C-alpha positions as CSV (number, residue, x, y, z in Angstrom):
1,M,-29.0,-8.1,37.0
2,S,-25.8,-6.4,37.7
3,C,-22.6,-5.9,35.5
4,E,-19.2,-5.1,36.5
5,P,-17.6,-1.7,35.1
6,G,-16.1,-2.4,31.7
7,R,-17.8,-5.6,31.2
8,S,-19.4,-6.7,27.8
9,V,-22.7,-8.5,27.0
10,R,-22.3,-10.9,24.1
11,F,-25.2,-11.2,21.8
12,E,-25.3,-14.3,19.4
13,I,-26.6,-13.6,15.7
14,P,-27.4,-16.2,13.3
15,D,-26.5,-14.2,10.0
16,L,-23.6,-11.7,9.3
17,A,-25.8,-9.4,7.6
18,S,-28.1,-9.2,10.8
19,A,-24.9,-9.1,13.1
20,A,-23.7,-5.8,11.0
21,R,-27.3,-4.1,11.4
22,L,-27.2,-4.7,15.1
23,T,-23.5,-3.5,15.4
24,R,-24.5,-0.2,13.5
25,Q,-27.6,0.3,15.8
26,L,-25.6,-0.1,18.9
27,G,-22.4,1.8,17.8
28,G,-23.9,5.1,18.6
29,R,-24.1,4.6,22.2
30,W,-21.8,1.8,23.1
31,H,-18.3,0.4,22.3
32,V,-19.4,-2.4,20.0
33,S,-17.1,-5.3,18.1
34,L,-18.4,-8.0,15.7
35,Q,-16.9,-11.3,15.6
36,E,-17.7,-13.3,12.5
37,G,-18.0,-17.2,13.2
38,L,-18.8,-20.1,11.1
39,S,-21.8,-20.9,12.9
40,V,-22.8,-17.9,14.6
41,N,-21.6,-14.2,14.8
42,V,-21.1,-12.4,18.2
43,V,-22.0,-8.8,18.6
44,A,-20.1,-7.6,22.0
45,A,-21.2,-4.1,23.5
46,V,-19.2,-2.7,26.4
47,I,-21.4,-1.7,29.5
48,Q,-20.4,2.0,30.6
49,P,-19.8,2.1,34.3
50,N,-20.8,6.1,34.6
51,R,-24.1,5.6,33.0
52,K,-27.0,4.6,35.4
53,G,-29.4,1.9,34.0
54,D,-27.0,1.3,30.9
55,L,-27.5,-2.5,30.9
56,A,-31.3,-2.1,31.0
57,V,-31.2,0.6,28.2
58,L,-28.7,-1.9,26.1
59,L,-31.2,-4.9,26.6
60,R,-34.4,-2.7,25.6
61,S,-32.5,-1.7,22.6
62,V,-31.6,-5.0,21.6
63,E,-35.1,-6.5,22.4
64,A,-36.6,-3.9,20.1
65,W,-34.2,-4.8,17.2
66,V,-34.8,-8.4,17.7
67,E,-38.5,-7.8,17.2
68,K,-37.9,-5.6,14.2
69,E,-35.8,-8.3,12.5
70,S,-38.4,-10.9,13.4
71,L,-35.7,-13.0,14.8
72,V,-38.2,-14.1,17.9
73,A,-35.1,-15.0,20.2
74,I,-31.5,-14.6,20.5
75,R,-28.9,-15.8,23.1
76,Y,-26.7,-13.6,24.9
77,A,-24.1,-14.0,27.6
78,L,-23.4,-11.7,30.5
79,D,-21.4,-12.3,33.5
80,G,-20.5,-15.8,32.5
81,R,-24.2,-16.9,32.2
82,E,-26.1,-17.5,29.3
83,Y,-29.8,-16.0,28.6
84,V,-32.2,-15.9,25.9
85,L,-34.0,-12.7,24.7
86,T,-37.2,-12.9,23.1
87,A,-39.5,-10.4,21.6
88,G,-42.0,-10.3,18.9
89,E,-43.2,-13.1,16.4
90,A,-41.7,-14.8,13.5
91,D,-42.3,-13.4,10.2
92,W,-42.8,-16.7,8.2
93,A,-43.7,-14.7,5.1
94,A,-40.0,-13.5,5.0
95,L,-38.8,-17.0,4.8
96,T,-38.2,-18.6,1.4
97,A,-38.5,-22.4,0.9
98,P,-35.9,-24.1,-1.2
99,F,-36.7,-24.8,-4.5
100,V,-37.2,-28.6,-5.0
101,A,-37.6,-30.0,-8.5
102,E,-40.4,-32.3,-9.1
103,P,-39.2,-35.8,-10.1
104,A,-39.3,-36.6,-13.8
105,A,-42.3,-38.8,-15.2
106,A,-41.0,-42.3,-16.2
């Protein structure tokens, strides 16, 4: 997969806290921006044209992050096309079920 110099890879992250964590993780190596949205947040990372294999390193870094966050999969866009990056398994124990009150006895 090729990427033109100066192009960005846009990752769709479901919640703002996770998007902020990804932004911090990638910020040390890539120029990164975070765009908050109503239904999805977008973290964009700019590929460095003078770094050989920069795209591969970026995708592996995000893949490891997806696994660590137990997100299972996220969508990303590159060169006008959308892809899905998958890693790890869902951490069902981390999910909390909403409290539903029992109906009152008649």
